[in-house]
FIKOLZA-1660 file (N, C-alpha, C; in steps of 0.1 Angstrom, whole numbers, plus 5000, padded with zeros to 4 digits):
% residues 85
   i   px   py   pz ch aa at
   1 4021 5649 5521  A  X  N
   1 4017 5636 5518  A  X CA
   1 4003 5635 5532  A  X  C
   2 3995 5629 5529  A  X  N
   2 3982 5628 5538  A  X CA
   2 3986 5616 5547  A  X  C
   3 3982 5621 5560  A  X  N
   3 3982 5608 5569  A  X CA
   3 3970 5601 5571  A  X  C
   4 3970 5588 5571  A  X  N
   4 3960 5577 5571  A  X CA
   4 3952 5579 5580  A  X  C
   5 3938 5578 5580  A  X  N
   5 3926 5582 5592  A  X CA
   5 3923 5568 5594  A  X  C
   6 3923 5568 5609  A  X  N
   6 3919 5557 5616  A  X CA
   6 3903 5553 5613  A  X  C
   7 3899 5539 5609  A  X  N
   7 3883 5537 5609  A  X CA
   7 3879 5535 5623  A  X  C
   8 3867 5541 5625  A  X  N
   8 3863 5540 5636  A  X CA
   8 3854 5529 5638  A  X  C
   9 3852 5519 5628  A  X  N
   9 3842 5508 5629  A  X CA
   9 3852 5496 5633  A  X  C
  10 3848 5485 5641  A  X  N
  10 3851 5472 5646  A  X CA
  10 3853 5463 5634  A  X  C
  11 3864 5459 5636  A  X  N
  11 3867 5448 5625  A  X CA
  11 3863 5436 5631  A  X  C
  12 3861 5426 5623  A  X  N
  12 3856 5414 5630  A  X CA
  12 3869 5406 5639  A  X  C
  13 3878 5408 5636  A  X  N
  13 3893 5403 5646  A  X CA
  13 3889 5408 5660  A  X  C
  14 3887 5424 5660  A  X  N
  14 3886 5428 5673  A  X CA
  14 3869 5423 5678  A  X  C
  15 3861 5421 5672  A  X  N
  15 3851 5416 5678  A  X CA
  15 3854 5403 5687  A  X  C
  16 3860 5393 5679  A  X  N
  16 3860 5382 5685  A  X CA
  16 3872 5384 5697  A  X  C
  17 3883 5393 5696  A  X  N
  17 3886 5396 5709  A  X CA
  17 3882 5399 5722  A  X  C
  18 3871 5408 5718  A  X  N
  18 3864 5415 5724  A  X CA
  18 3855 5401 5736  A  X  C
  19 3847 5393 5724  A  X  N
  19 3843 5382 5731  A  X CA
  19 3849 5371 5738  A  X  C
  20 3865 5370 5733  A  X  N
  20 3873 5362 5741  A  X CA
  20 3876 5367 5753  A  X  C
  21 3877 5381 5755  A  X  N
  21 3882 5388 5769  A  X CA
  21 3867 5384 5778  A  X  C
  22 3855 5388 5771  A  X  N
  22 3845 5384 5781  A  X CA
  22 3843 5372 5786  A  X  C
  23 3847 5360 5778  A  X  N
  23 3844 5345 5783  A  X CA
  23 3855 5339 5791  A  X  C
  24 3866 5349 5792  A  X  N
  24 3878 5347 5800  A  X CA
  24 3873 5354 5812  A  X  C
  25 3867 5363 5815  A  X  N
  25 3860 5375 5828  A  X CA
  25 3851 5363 5831  A  X  C
  26 3842 5357 5825  A  X  N
  26 3831 5349 5831  A  X CA
  26 3835 5337 5835  A  X  C
  27 3845 5331 5831  A  X  N
  27 3854 5320 5835  A  X CA
  27 3861 5320 5849  A  X  C
  28 3865 5333 5849  A  X  N
  28 3871 5337 5862  A  X CA
  28 3861 5342 5872  A  X  C
  29 3852 5349 5867  A  X  N
  29 3841 5352 5880  A  X CA
  29 3831 5335 5884  A  X  C
  30 3829 5328 5875  A  X  N
  30 3825 5316 5880  A  X CA
  30 3835 5307 5889  A  X  C
  31 3851 5308 5885  A  X  N
  31 3858 5301 5897  A  X CA
  31 3858 5308 5908  A  X  C
  32 3859 5325 5909  A  X  N
  32 3858 5329 5923  A  X CA
  32 3847 5326 5931  A  X  C
  33 3835 5329 5921  A  X  N
  33 3820 5324 5929  A  X CA
  33 3821 5306 5934  A  X  C
  34 3830 5299 5931  A  X  N
  34 3827 5286 5935  A  X CA
  34 3837 5285 5945  A  X  C
  35 3847 5293 5943  A  X  N
  35 3857 5291 5955  A  X CA
  35 3851 5297 5966  A  X  C
  36 3842 5308 5969  A  X  N
  36 3837 5315 5975  A  X CA
  36 3824 5306 5981  A  X  C
  37 3818 5299 5975  A  X  N
  37 3807 5289 5980  A  X CA
  37 3814 5276 5986  A  X  C
  38 3823 5273 5980  A  X  N
  38 3829 5259 5989  A  X CA
  38 3837 5259 5999  A  X  C
  39 3845 5270 6000  A  X  N
  39 3852 5269 6013  A  X CA
  39 3841 5275 6024  A  X  C
  40 3841 5266 6034  A  X  N
  40 3833 5267 6046  A  X CA
  40 3838 5284 6055  A  X  C
  41 3851 5286 6053  A  X  N
  41 3857 5297 6064  A  X CA
  41 3848 5310 6057  A  X  C
  42 3849 5310 6046  A  X  N
  42 3841 5326 6039  A  X CA
  42 3829 5327 6047  A  X  C
  43 3817 5316 6046  A  X  N
  43 3807 5319 6053  A  X CA
  43 3796 5322 6044  A  X  C
  44 3799 5322 6034  A  X  N
  44 3789 5323 6019  A  X CA
  44 3781 5313 6019  A  X  C
  45 3784 5300 6018  A  X  N
  45 3775 5287 6015  A  X CA
  45 3764 5287 6032  A  X  C
  46 3768 5294 6041  A  X  N
  46 3762 5293 6053  A  X CA
  46 3750 5304 6052  A  X  C
  47 3753 5314 6046  A  X  N
  47 3743 5323 6043  A  X CA
  47 3732 5322 6031  A  X  C
  48 3736 5316 6023  A  X  N
  48 3727 5309 6010  A  X CA
  48 3719 5301 6015  A  X  C
  49 3726 5289 6023  A  X  N
  49 3717 5279 6030  A  X CA
  49 3702 5287 6041  A  X  C
  50 3709 5296 6046  A  X  N
  50 3700 5304 6054  A  X CA
  50 3690 5314 6051  A  X  C
  51 3692 5312 6037  A  X  N
  51 3682 5320 6028  A  X CA
  51 3664 5316 6026  A  X  C
  52 3656 5320 6022  A  X  N
  52 3640 5316 6021  A  X CA
  52 3642 5305 6006  A  X  C
  53 3651 5310 5997  A  X  N
  53 3653 5299 5987  A  X CA
  53 3663 5296 5982  A  X  C
  54 3672 5288 5989  A  X  N
  54 3686 5288 5984  A  X CA
  54 3695 5285 5970  A  X  C
  55 3682 5277 5962  A  X  N
  55 3687 5275 5949  A  X CA
  55 3687 5291 5940  A  X  C
  56 3678 5299 5944  A  X  N
  56 3675 5310 5936  A  X CA
  56 3688 5320 5942  A  X  C
  57 3691 5320 5955  A  X  N
  57 3701 5328 5960  A  X CA
  57 3711 5323 5955  A  X  C
  58 3716 5311 5954  A  X  N
  58 3728 5304 5946  A  X CA
  58 3729 5310 5932  A  X  C
  59 3719 5309 5923  A  X  N
  59 3720 5312 5912  A  X CA
  59 3721 5328 5906  A  X  C
  60 3716 5338 5916  A  X  N
  60 3718 5349 5916  A  X CA
  60 3734 5355 5919  A  X  C
  61 3735 5349 5931  A  X  N
  61 3750 5350 5934  A  X CA
  61 3763 5347 5923  A  X  C
  62 3760 5334 5917  A  X  N
  62 3767 5328 5907  A  X CA
  62 3764 5337 5894  A  X  C
  63 3757 5339 5889  A  X  N
  63 3753 5346 5880  A  X CA
  63 3757 5362 5880  A  X  C
  64 3757 5369 5893  A  X  N
  64 3761 5380 5895  A  X CA
  64 3776 5384 5890  A  X  C
  65 3783 5373 5897  A  X  N
  65 3801 5371 5896  A  X CA
  65 3802 5370 5882  A  X  C
  66 3793 5360 5878  A  X  N
  66 3798 5357 5863  A  X CA
  66 3796 5370 5852  A  X  C
  67 3784 5376 5852  A  X  N
  67 3783 5387 5849  A  X CA
  67 3791 5399 5848  A  X  C
  68 3795 5401 5861  A  X  N
  68 3804 5413 5865  A  X CA
  68 3819 5411 5863  A  X  C
  69 3820 5398 5862  A  X  N
  69 3834 5397 5856  A  X CA
  69 3836 5398 5838  A  X  C
  70 3825 5391 5834  A  X  N
  70 3828 5392 5820  A  X CA
  70 3823 5405 5812  A  X  C
  71 3816 5415 5818  A  X  N
  71 3814 5427 5814  A  X CA
  71 3827 5437 5817  A  X  C
  72 3831 5433 5828  A  X  N
  72 3847 5442 5833  A  X CA
  72 3858 5437 5826  A  X  C
  73 3857 5425 5820  A  X  N
  73 3869 5420 5811  A  X CA
  73 3868 5424 5798  A  X  C
  74 3855 5425 5792  A  X  N
  74 3849 5428 5777  A  X CA
  74 3854 5441 5778  A  X  C
  75 3848 5449 5787  A  X  N
  75 3852 5465 5785  A  X CA
  75 3868 5469 5786  A  X  C
  76 3873 5464 5797  A  X  N
  76 3889 5463 5797  A  X CA
  76 3898 5458 5783  A  X  C
  77 3893 5447 5778  A  X  N
  77 3900 5443 5765  A  X CA
  77 3896 5454 5757  A  X  C
  78 3884 5458 5754  A  X  N
  78 3878 5467 5741  A  X CA
  78 3888 5480 5746  A  X  C
  79 3890 5485 5755  A  X  N
  79 3897 5499 5760  A  X CA
  79 3912 5499 5756  A  X  C
  80 3917 5487 5762  A  X  N
  80 3932 5482 5755  A  X CA
  80 3934 5481 5740  A  X  C
  81 3928 5476 5735  A  X  N
  81 3926 5473 5718  A  X CA
  81 3925 5485 5713  A  X  C
  82 3913 5494 5717  A  X  N
  82 3914 5509 5712  A  X CA
  82 3927 5518 5712  A  X  C
  83 3932 5516 5725  A  X  N
  83 3947 5522 5725  A  X CA
  83 3957 5519 5720  A  X  C
  84 3956 5506 5718  A  X  N
  84 3966 5501 5709  A  X CA
  84 3965 5505 5695  A  X  C
  85 3954 5504 5690  A  X  N
  85 3952 5511 5676  A  X CA
  85 3960 5521 5670  A  X  C
% end
């Protein structure tokens, strides 16, 4: 009897799982960036206020956290899904 060969293509359900993990990571990254900027004892808001263009610095700070956490969660979810198959 022949063993079943695994398909190397992603199924639509798998893509939805990876997108869901990425969205969860973005939400966690945004939450951490908000916590770091709104609690004064961390000192991040003071550093941002002292920069040349505070609006751009805040946007880059929050965007970096969101992208970093989103990509990390998506890759982790993808690897765990591939390991589970």
